[in-house]
C-alpha positions in Angstrom: 0.0 0.0 0.0 2.9 2.3 0.8 4.5 1.7 -2.6 1.2 2.4 -4.4 0.8 5.7 -2.6 4.3 6.8 -3.5 3.7 5.9 -7.2 0.3 7.5 -7.6 0.9 10.8 -5.8 3.5 12.2 -8.3 1.2 11.4 -11.2 -1.7 13.1 -9.4 0.5 16.1 -8.6 1.5 16.4 -12.3 -2.1 16.2 -13.4 -3.1 18.9 -10.9 -0.2 21.1 -12.0 -1.2 20.7 -15.7 -4.9 21.5 -14.9 -3.7 24.6 -13.0 -1.7 25.9 -16.0 -4.7 25.2 -18.3 -7.1 27.0 -15.9 -4.7 30.0 -15.5 -4.2 30.2 -19.2 -7.9 30.3 -20.0 -8.4 33.0 -17.3 -5.6 35.1 -18.6 -6.8 34.5 -22.2 -10.2 35.9 -21.2 -8.5 38.9 -19.5 -6.5 39.7 -22.7 -9.7 40.3 -24.6 -10.3 43.5 -22.5 -7.2 45.4 -23.7 -7.7 44.0 -27.2 -11.2 45.4 -27.4 -10.1 48.8 -25.9 -7.2 48.9 -28.4 -9.5 48.0 -31.3 -11.9 50.8 -30.4 -8.9 53.2 -30.2 -7.6 51.8 -33.5 -10.8 52.5 -35.3 -10.5 56.2 -34.5 -6.9 56.5 -35.6 -6.1 57.8 -39.1 -4.0 55.1 -40.8 -3.5 57.1 -44.0 0.3 56.5 -43.7 -0.3 52.8 -44.1 -2.6 53.4 -47.1 0.0 55.7 -48.7 3.0 53.5 -47.8 1.6 49.9 -47.4 5.0 48.2 -47.5 6.6 50.4 -44.9 3.5 50.5 -42.8 3.1 46.7 -42.7 6.8 46.2 -42.0 6.7 48.7 -39.1 3.6 47.0 -37.7 5.3 43.6 -38.0 8.5 45.0 -36.3 6.6 46.5 -33.4 4.6 43.2 -32.8 7.8 41.1 -32.9 9.5 43.5 -30.5 6.7 43.2 -28.0 6.6 39.4 -28.4 10.2 39.2 -27.4 9.5 41.5 -24.4 6.7 39.2 -23.2 9.0 36.2 -23.7 11.9 37.8 -21.8 9.6 38.8 -18.8 7.5 35.6 -18.8 8.7 34.5 -15.3 7.8 37.7 -13.5 4.7 39.8 -12.9 6.0 42.1 -15.5 5.4 39.4 -18.0 1.7 39.7 -17.4 1.9 43.5 -17.8 3.9 43.0 -21.0 1.3 40.5 -22.3 -1.6 42.9 -21.6 0.3 45.7 -23.2 1.0 43.6 -26.2 -2.7 42.7 -26.6 -3.7 46.4 -26.4 -1.3 47.2 -29.2 -2.5 44.2 -31.2 -6.0 45.5 -30.7 -4.9 48.9 -32.1 -3.4 47.2 -35.1 -6.8 45.8 -35.9 -7.9 49.3 -36.7 -7.1 49.3 -40.4 -9.0 46.0 -41.2 -11.9 47.0 -39.0 -12.2 50.4 -40.7 -12.3 48.7 -44.1 -14.9 46.2 -42.9 -17.2 48.7 -41.3 -17.3 50.8 -44.4 -19.1 47.9 -46.1 -22.9 47.8 -45.9 -22.8 44.5 -43.9 -19.5 45.2 -42.3 -20.7 45.0 -38.7 -22.3 41.6 -39.5 -19.1 40.3 -41.1 -17.1 41.4 -38.0 -19.6 39.6 -35.8 -19.5 36.5 -38.0 -15.6 36.5 -38.0 -15.6 36.8 -34.2 -18.3 34.1 -33.8 -16.5 31.8 -36.2 -13.2 32.3 -34.3 -14.9 31.5 -31.0 -16.6 28.3 -32.4 -13.3 27.1 -33.9 -11.4 27.8 -30.7 -13.8 26.2 -28.2 -14.4 23.2 -30.4 -10.7 22.4 -31.0 -9.7 23.3 -27.4 -12.4 20.9 -26.2 -11.1 18.1 -28.5 -7.5 18.5 -27.2 -8.7 18.7 -23.6 -11.3 15.9 -23.5 -9.7 13.4 -25.7 -6.2 14.1 -24.2 -4.7 13.0 -27.6 -1.2 14.1 -28.0 -0.9 16.4 -31.0 2.8 17.2 -30.5 3.5 15.3 -33.8 2.1 18.3 -35.7 4.7 20.7 -34.4 7.3 20.4 -37.1 4.8 20.5 -39.9 3.0 23.5 -38.4 6.3 25.4 -37.9 7.3 24.8 -41.5 3.9 25.9 -42.7 4.1 29.0 -40.5 7.5 30.0 -42.0 6.2 29.5 -45.5 3.1 31.5 -44.6 5.1 34.4 -43.3 7.4 34.4 -46.4 4.4 34.4 -48.7 2.7 37.2 -46.7 5.8 39.3 -46.9 6.2 38.6 -50.6 2.6 39.6 -51.2 3.2 43.0 -49.6 5.3 43.8 -52.7 3.3 41.7 -55.2 -0.2 42.8 -54.0 -2.0 39.9 -55.8 -5.6 39.6 -54.5 -5.9 35.9 -55.4 -2.6 35.2 -53.5 -4.0 37.2 -50.5 -7.1 35.1 -50.4 -5.1 31.9 -50.7 -2.8 33.0 -47.8 -5.8 33.8 -45.6 -7.4 30.4 -46.3 -4.2 28.6 -45.5 -3.7 30.7 -42.4 -7.1 29.7 -41.1 -6.1 26.1 -41.4 -2.7 26.6 -39.8 -3.8 28.6 -36.8 -6.8 26.3 -36.2 -4.3 23.4 -36.1 -2.1 25.4 -33.8 -4.9 25.6 -31.3 -5.0 21.8 -31.1 -1.2 21.7 -30.8 -0.9 24.4 -28.2 -3.8 23.2 -25.9 -2.4 19.6 -26.3 1.0 20.9 -25.1 -0.5 22.4 -22.0 -2.6 19.3 -21.2 0.5 17.0 -21.6 2.9 19.3 -19.6 4.8 20.6 -22.6 4.1 24.2 -21.6 4.1 25.1 -17.9 4.4 28.9 -18.1 0.8 30.2 -18.4 2.0 33.6 -19.8 3.6 31.9 -22.8 0.7 29.5 -23.1 -1.7 32.4 -23.1 0.5 34.3 -25.7 0.5 31.3 -28.0 -3.3 30.8 -27.9 -3.9 34.5 -28.2 -1.9 34.7 -31.4 -3.8 31.8 -32.8 -7.1 33.5 -32.1 -5.9 36.9 -33.3 -4.7 35.6 -36.6 -7.7 33.3 -37.1 -10.0 36.3 -36.6 -8.1 38.5 -39.1 -8.0 35.9 -41.8 -11.6 34.8 -41.4 -12.6 38.5 -41.7 -10.5 38.8 -44.8 -12.2 35.9 -46.4 -15.7 37.1 -45.4 -15.1 40.6 -46.7 -13.8 39.1 -50.0 -16.7 36.7 -50.6 -19.6 38.3 -48.7 -18.8 42.0 -48.5 -21.5 44.3 -49.8 -20.1 47.5 -51.2 -22.0 50.7 -52.0 
């Protein structure tokens, strides 16, 4: 009986720790939506004419700012400042939603499309997160393929800044929806199986999946369902 107790307890402790990380991650993920919404409202009131006049430079500056803040969150992940950096990053990410939201809301059915993109993002996230959590299937085998796909997606996106090919833009958005949906499975699975124990980084990963999923869903909806004056 003593041997069984010594064997079971560590397993139970590990499971409890993993559940705590998952719970804290979901709580923090819900909290990040507040600065994102505040940032999005602020972004919709900002004049992004510079980006319209200089799309290449504007996009590269936005990308550089996002990457800089991502590194800051990663560097501070083990302190309370990591939480502050994460919330600051999500506010800035919300502001950077301004241009696409401005374009969407100038459509006749723009508000409906934004709502559909948000609802679709939520359905995809909760469905895939539930699959990874309930089934407890290990999706770590997807990591290498997803990373390669993400690198190719970034390269194609940067190339299309210069090429500005509408068909390529839609193709990139469609592939991005699939990649970031798969990343939700992968990232939640890593938390469930103890591959990620820092809830700041776990939250950041899931947030980026949701953020990119929303943007690319909205791009597709505007292209195929947008009603222009």
